[in-house]
matplotlib code that plots the C-alpha trace (Angstrom):
import matplotlib.pyplot as plt

x = [10.2, 8.7, 8.8, 7.9, 5.9, 7.8, 7.1, 4.8, 6.0, 4.9, 4.5, 4.4, 3.1, 3.3, 1.6, 1.0, 2.5, 5.5, 5.2, 1.8, 2.8, 1.1, 0.0, 3.6, 3.0, 2.7, 6.0, 7.6, 6.6, 7.8, 11.2, 11.6, 10.5, 12.7, 15.7, 15.2, 15.7, 13.2, 13.4, 10.7, 9.4, 9.3, 8.8, 7.5, 6.6, 4.6, 2.3, -0.7, -1.9, -2.4, -3.6, 0.0, 0.3, -1.8, 1.2, 3.3, 0.5, 0.1, 3.6, 3.0, 1.1, 0.3, 0.0, -0.2, -1.3, -0.3, -1.6, -2.4, -5.8, -7.5, -10.1, -10.3, -8.8, -5.3, -2.7, -3.7, -6.3, -5.5, -8.1, -8.3, -9.7, -11.0, -11.1, -13.7, -14.5, -14.0, -17.0, -14.6, -10.9, -9.1, -5.6, -6.3, -9.0, -7.6, -8.4, -6.5, -9.6, -9.5, -5.8, -6.6, -9.6, -7.2, -4.6, -7.2, -8.7, -5.6, -3.0, -5.2, -3.8, -5.1, -3.1, -4.5, -4.5, -4.8, -5.1, -3.0, -4.4, -2.0, -3.8, -2.5, -3.5, -1.9, -2.8, -3.1, -0.2, 2.8, 5.7, 7.7, 7.7, 5.2, 3.3, 4.5, 1.4, 1.7, 5.4, 4.1, 1.4, 4.1, 6.2, 3.3, 2.5, 6.1, 6.2, 3.0, 4.1, 7.5, 6.0, 3.4, 5.8, 8.5, 5.8, 4.4, 1.0, -1.7, -4.6, -6.4, -6.5, -2.8, -3.0, -2.1, -5.0, -4.3, -4.7, -8.4, -9.5]
y = [-34.6, -31.5, -28.4, -25.1, -22.5, -19.5, -16.2, -14.0, -10.9, -8.0, -4.4, -1.9, 1.5, 4.2, 7.4, 10.8, 14.2, 14.3, 18.1, 17.9, 16.4, 12.9, 12.7, 11.5, 8.2, 6.1, 7.4, 7.1, 3.5, 2.8, 4.2, 2.0, -1.1, -0.4, -0.1, -3.8, -4.9, -7.8, -10.5, -10.4, -7.0, -3.8, -0.6, 2.7, 6.0, 8.8, 11.8, 10.2, 7.2, 7.4, 5.3, 4.6, 2.5, -0.1, -1.5, -2.0, -3.6, -6.0, -7.3, -8.6, -11.2, -9.0, -5.2, -3.2, 0.4, 2.3, 5.8, 7.9, 7.5, 10.6, 8.5, 4.9, 2.6, 3.1, 2.1, 1.0, -1.0, -3.5, -4.9, -6.7, -4.7, -5.5, -3.8, -1.2, 1.1, 4.7, 7.1, 9.8, 10.4, 13.3, 14.1, 13.6, 11.0, 7.6, 5.1, 1.8, 0.0, 2.1, 1.3, -2.5, -2.0, -0.6, -3.2, -5.9, -4.3, -3.2, -5.8, -8.8, -8.6, -10.9, -9.4, -9.7, -6.2, -4.6, -1.2, -0.3, 2.8, 4.2, 6.4, 10.0, 13.1, 16.2, 17.2, 20.9, 23.0, 22.6, 21.0, 17.8, 15.4, 13.1, 13.6, 11.5, 9.2, 8.8, 7.7, 5.0, 3.9, 3.8, 1.5, -0.9, -0.8, -1.5, -4.5, -5.8, -5.5, -6.9, -10.0, -10.3, -10.0, -12.3, -15.0, -14.6, -15.6, -13.1, -15.2, -12.9, -15.6, -14.9, -11.1, -9.5, -8.6, -4.9, -4.6, -3.6, -6.7]
z = [-3.0, -1.4, -3.7, -2.1, -4.1, -5.0, -3.1, -5.1, -6.9, -4.8, -5.7, -2.8, -3.7, -0.9, -1.8, -0.3, 0.1, 2.5, 2.5, 4.2, 7.5, 8.1, 4.6, 3.9, 5.7, 2.6, 1.1, 4.6, 4.8, 1.2, 2.0, 5.0, 3.2, 0.2, 2.5, 3.3, -0.2, 0.2, -2.4, -5.1, -4.0, -6.0, -4.0, -5.4, -3.8, -5.3, -4.4, -5.9, -8.0, -11.7, -14.5, -15.4, -12.3, -14.0, -16.0, -12.9, -11.1, -14.0, -13.7, -10.1, -8.3, -5.3, -4.8, -1.6, -1.8, 1.3, 2.2, 5.2, 6.7, 8.0, 10.0, 11.1, 13.6, 14.8, 14.1, 10.7, 8.6, 5.9, 3.6, 0.3, -2.6, -6.1, -9.5, -9.8, -12.8, -12.0, -12.2, -13.5, -14.0, -12.6, -11.6, -7.9, -8.0, -9.2, -6.5, -5.9, -7.2, -10.4, -10.9, -10.6, -13.0, -15.7, -15.0, -15.6, -18.7, -20.4, -19.3, -18.3, -14.7, -12.0, -9.2, -5.6, -4.1, -0.7, 0.8, 3.9, 5.6, 8.2, 10.7, 10.6, 12.6, 11.3, 7.7, 8.0, 7.0, 4.8, 6.5, 6.3, 9.2, 10.9, 14.2, 17.2, 17.0, 13.3, 13.8, 16.2, 13.7, 10.9, 13.0, 13.6, 9.9, 9.0, 11.3, 9.8, 6.2, 6.6, 8.4, 5.8, 2.8, 4.3, 5.0, 1.5, 2.9, 2.1, 3.6, 6.0, 8.8, 9.2, 9.6, 12.9, 15.1, 15.1, 11.3, 11.7, 9.9]

ax = plt.figure().add_subplot(projection="3d")
ax.plot(x, y, z, "-o")
ax.set_aspect("equal")
plt.show()
């Protein structure tokens, strides 16, 4: 009898400041993904990452950290990351790798983790809303993530060509 393996428990964290134009790409993607109510997936949105995210990471098999990218290939990049001890801790300097480090050290987490950087263009000023090109990049990232999550296959050979990998 064939027994399929269960889909991994996935945590999606979209972070950034929606009041700073394209910096809101992470939370915008989190809202779109959350609206799908995908089985086995937890979605969070926040302004920034903190050490406290380590506990949530530890309760999942896979975590995707999504944020706006100031530079880089459009429409987005997607890469696997690994735990890394932070050089310092500050309220605005907790990296996804540091969150993984704390999840591993404090909670013995072995979650696979990825960073999704969605290319943004407008970051100066204080206003809600995304630039036209950032909206297009958001749509590409949304299609990529939903396909990835629904397949449950996080092997890089199955990623879309446009992911920058």
